[in-house]
C-alpha positions in Angstrom: 30.8 78.2 148.6 32.6 75.5 146.5 33.3 76.2 142.8 31.7 74.5 140.1 33.2 71.7 137.9 33.7 74.3 135.0 35.2 76.7 137.2 37.9 74.4 138.6 38.6 73.3 135.0 39.3 77.0 134.0 41.5 77.5 137.2 43.3 74.2 136.1 43.4 74.9 132.6 44.9 79.0 133.6 47.6 77.1 136.0 48.8 74.7 133.6 49.2 77.6 130.8 51.1 79.6 133.5 53.7 76.8 134.3 54.0 76.3 130.8 54.5 79.8 129.6 56.8 81.0 132.6 60.4 79.9 133.8 60.2 81.8 137.0 57.9 82.0 140.0 58.0 83.3 143.5 56.2 81.5 146.2 54.4 84.2 148.6 53.0 84.3 151.8 49.7 86.6 151.7 48.7 86.3 155.6 46.7 89.3 156.5 46.5 90.5 153.0 43.3 91.9 151.7 41.4 91.5 148.2 42.1 95.1 147.4 45.8 94.9 148.1 46.5 92.0 145.9 44.2 93.4 143.1 46.2 96.7 143.2 49.4 94.3 143.1 48.0 92.8 139.9 47.6 96.0 138.3 51.1 97.1 139.6 52.7 93.9 137.8 50.9 94.1 134.7 53.1 93.3 131.6 55.7 91.8 133.9 54.1 89.2 136.0 51.0 87.3 137.0 49.5 86.4 140.2 48.1 83.4 141.0 46.2 82.3 144.4 43.7 79.0 144.9 43.2 77.0 147.3 46.4 74.5 148.5 44.6 71.6 147.5 43.9 72.6 144.1 47.1 73.9 143.3 48.6 70.5 144.3 46.2 68.6 142.5 47.1 70.8 139.3 50.7 70.4 139.8 50.6 66.5 139.8 48.5 66.6 136.7 50.8 68.7 134.9 54.0 66.5 136.0 51.9 63.4 134.8 51.5 64.8 131.5 55.0 66.0 131.4 57.2 63.6 133.5 60.7 65.0 133.0 59.6 68.6 134.2 61.1 69.7 137.8 58.5 72.0 138.6 57.1 69.3 140.8 59.0 70.9 143.2 56.6 73.4 143.5 54.0 71.1 145.2 55.6 71.0 148.7 55.5 75.0 148.4 51.7 74.6 148.9 51.3 74.8 152.7 49.7 78.0 154.3 48.3 80.8 152.8 50.4 81.0 149.7 50.2 81.9 146.3 52.7 81.9 143.1 53.6 85.0 141.1 54.9 84.0 137.7 57.2 85.9 135.5 59.8 85.7 132.7 61.3 88.7 133.5 64.1 90.4 135.9 63.3 88.8 139.0 65.0 91.8 141.1 62.6 94.2 139.3 59.2 91.7 140.2 60.5 91.5 143.9 60.8 95.8 144.1 57.2 96.2 143.3 55.8 93.0 145.5 57.6 94.2 148.6 56.8 98.0 147.7 53.2 97.3 148.0 52.6 97.1 151.8 49.9 98.8 153.9 49.7 99.9 157.3 47.3 97.8 159.7 46.1 98.0 163.3 47.0 95.0 165.7 44.3 92.6 166.3 43.5 90.3 169.2 45.3 87.2 168.7 47.6 88.3 165.7 51.1 87.0 165.6 53.5 90.5 165.9 55.8 90.5 163.3 57.7 93.1 164.6 58.4 94.6 168.1 56.1 97.2 169.2 57.3 100.2 171.3 54.6 102.9 172.3 56.5 106.3 172.6 56.4 108.3 175.6 54.4 111.7 175.5 50.5 112.9 175.7 48.0 110.0 174.6 45.0 112.4 174.2 43.1 110.2 177.1 41.3 111.6 179.9 42.2 111.1 183.4 39.4 108.6 183.8 41.1 106.0 182.0 44.2 105.9 184.3 43.6 102.7 185.6 43.7 100.9 182.1 47.5 102.0 181.8 47.8 100.9 185.1 46.9 97.5 184.3 49.3 97.4 181.6 51.8 98.7 184.1 52.6 101.9 182.1 54.2 104.9 183.9 51.8 107.6 183.5 51.0 111.2 184.6 48.5 113.9 184.3 49.3 116.9 182.2 46.9 119.5 180.7 44.1 117.4 181.5 45.1 114.4 179.6 47.3 111.0 180.6 50.7 111.6 179.4 53.3 108.3 179.3 56.5 109.2 181.0 58.7 106.6 179.3 58.8 104.4 176.1 56.7 101.2 176.5 57.7 97.8 174.9 54.4 96.8 174.3 54.9 93.5 172.4 57.5 91.3 171.1 57.8 89.9 168.0 56.5 86.5 167.5 54.2 87.4 170.6 50.1 87.0 170.1 48.6 90.6 170.6 46.3 90.2 173.8 42.8 92.4 173.7 44.3 95.1 176.1 47.5 95.7 174.1 45.3 95.8 171.2 42.9 98.4 172.7 45.7 100.4 173.9 47.0 101.0 170.4 43.5 101.7 169.0 42.9 104.5 171.6 46.4 106.1 170.5 45.6 105.7 166.9 48.4 103.3 166.1 49.0 101.1 163.3 52.0 99.5 164.0 52.0 96.4 161.6 52.4 96.4 157.9 51.4 93.6 155.8 51.9 93.0 151.9 53.0 89.6 150.2 56.1 88.0 151.5 58.4 86.0 149.6 59.5 82.9 150.8 60.9 80.7 147.8 62.0 81.3 144.5 61.9 78.7 141.3 64.1 79.7 138.6 64.4 77.3 135.3 64.2 74.4 137.6 66.1 75.1 140.6 64.2 76.1 143.8 66.0 78.3 146.5 65.1 80.5 149.3 64.2 84.3 148.7 66.9 85.8 150.8 69.5 84.3 147.7 68.0 87.6 146.0 70.0 89.6 148.4 73.2 88.8 147.0 74.3 91.5 144.5 77.2 91.5 142.0 78.9 93.9 144.6 78.8 91.1 147.2 80.0 88.4 144.8 83.0 90.4 144.0 84.0 90.8 147.4 83.7 87.2 148.4 85.5 86.3 145.5 88.4 88.3 146.2 88.5 87.5 149.7 88.6 83.8 148.4 91.5 84.7 146.1 93.5 86.1 149.2 92.8 82.9 151.0 94.2 80.9 148.2 97.3 83.1 148.0 98.0 83.0 151.7 97.8 78.9 151.5 99.9 79.0 148.7 102.8 80.9 149.9 102.5 78.8 153.2 102.8 75.4 151.8 105.2 76.6 148.6 102.6 75.4 146.1 102.5 78.2 143.3 99.1 78.6 141.8 97.9 81.4 139.9 96.5 83.3 143.0 100.2 83.9 144.4 102.5 83.5 141.4 102.7 87.4 141.2 103.6 87.4 145.1 106.0 84.7 144.7 107.9 86.6 141.4 107.8 89.7 143.6 109.5 87.6 146.6 112.0 86.2 144.3 113.2 89.5 142.9 113.8 90.8 146.3 115.7 87.6 147.2 117.9 88.2 144.0 118.3 91.8 144.6 119.5 91.1 148.1 122.5 88.8 147.1 123.2 90.7 144.2 123.7 94.2 145.9 126.2 92.3 148.1 128.1 91.3 144.8 131.1 93.4 143.4 131.4 91.6 139.9 128.1 90.6 139.1 124.5 92.6 138.5 122.1 93.1 136.0 119.9 96.1 134.5 117.1 95.9 137.6 119.7 95.6 140.3 122.0 98.7 138.7 120.0 101.3 140.2 119.9 100.1 143.5 123.5 98.9 143.7 124.0 102.8 142.4 122.2 104.2 145.2 123.9 102.2 147.7 127.1 102.8 146.6 126.4 107.3 146.5 123.0 108.2 148.3 123.8 111.7 147.7 123.5 111.5 144.0 120.1 111.0 144.4 119.7 113.6 147.1 117.5 116.4 145.5 117.2 114.7 141.9 113.7 115.7 141.7 113.5 119.0 143.6 112.4 121.4 140.5 109.3 118.9 139.8 110.3 119.0 136.4 112.3 115.7 135.0 110.2 112.6 134.0 113.5 111.0 135.4 113.1 112.5 139.2 110.1 110.5 140.0 111.9 107.2 138.9 115.2 107.7 141.1 112.9 108.6 143.8 111.0 105.5 144.0 114.1 103.4 143.4 115.6 105.1 146.1 112.5 104.0 148.4 112.8 100.5 147.1 116.5 100.3 148.1 115.3 101.2 151.8 112.9 98.8 151.8 115.5 96.5 150.5 117.6 97.6 153.2 115.3 96.9 155.9 114.8 93.3 154.8 117.6 91.0 155.2 117.7 87.7 153.0 117.3 84.3 155.0 120.2 81.9 154.8 118.3 79.4 152.8 115.9 81.8 150.3 112.4 80.6 149.3 111.7 81.6 146.0 107.9 81.2 146.6 107.5 82.8 149.6 107.7 80.0 152.5 110.2 81.3 154.2 109.9 83.6 157.5 108.8 86.3 155.6 107.0 85.1 152.5 103.4 85.9 153.2 104.1 89.0 155.6 102.0 91.3 153.3 98.6 89.1 153.5 
């Protein structure tokens, strides 16, 4: 039954008020979702968000009128989203919190004939509770069975329905006999509108940890490129300084008449390694750890031979070896 003119006007006023009040919204798909489930979702979101459903033609018309009244608004993007069985969930709060409520409110449902399976359905092996007289039904579906203790038992797990396929009458009847409700339905997030930007709901899966990992990975890549191309950047400067110190130190330890403060301990170790042996044996003094680390650093310098033409920014043969 079509809505009266008064009800339509009330609906338009409500939707325009929501688009004015809220800067964020979810576009949700509500296939196979009952009115009771939607009402329970409204109750769970009370104080956090507003759920709005309606006919696509009415929602598109309301959005067009709102854009005509507010020419500079970016909300016109929502008109293209009014396709299929969809609705809007408006909010000014945290999108992640609202998303958790929407995704948590799901209900199991039986497989109906003609419905598109959202997931694969695998029937586990074991007793079915069906009497032996229904063996022909299982044979029609090419399911291996045997009779055990007066009932039909499936001998192997059966991949009954693949995701994306339509449920046939035989498949629906079997699942009904086994009292299985393989599907779950709820409000499915399709897109997100946030302060003028419209993007896929999968973007919300990107957490702070994911962003930090991607940022660190990008810095490592920039550092590698900078060292390989001999172009110093903020990402590679620390490595360039370390490479330059190693190059200067490798030259200094070979000179008898020149040294500097940081190189003295390395030259002392090379001159008499036995002087550093067992210096930290008692585990007491604070200097033992420094001498041990110095000895390890000297060994590292000994292992690396400075190239004939030293590249201060790591562009030589061993410039980016640690990355």
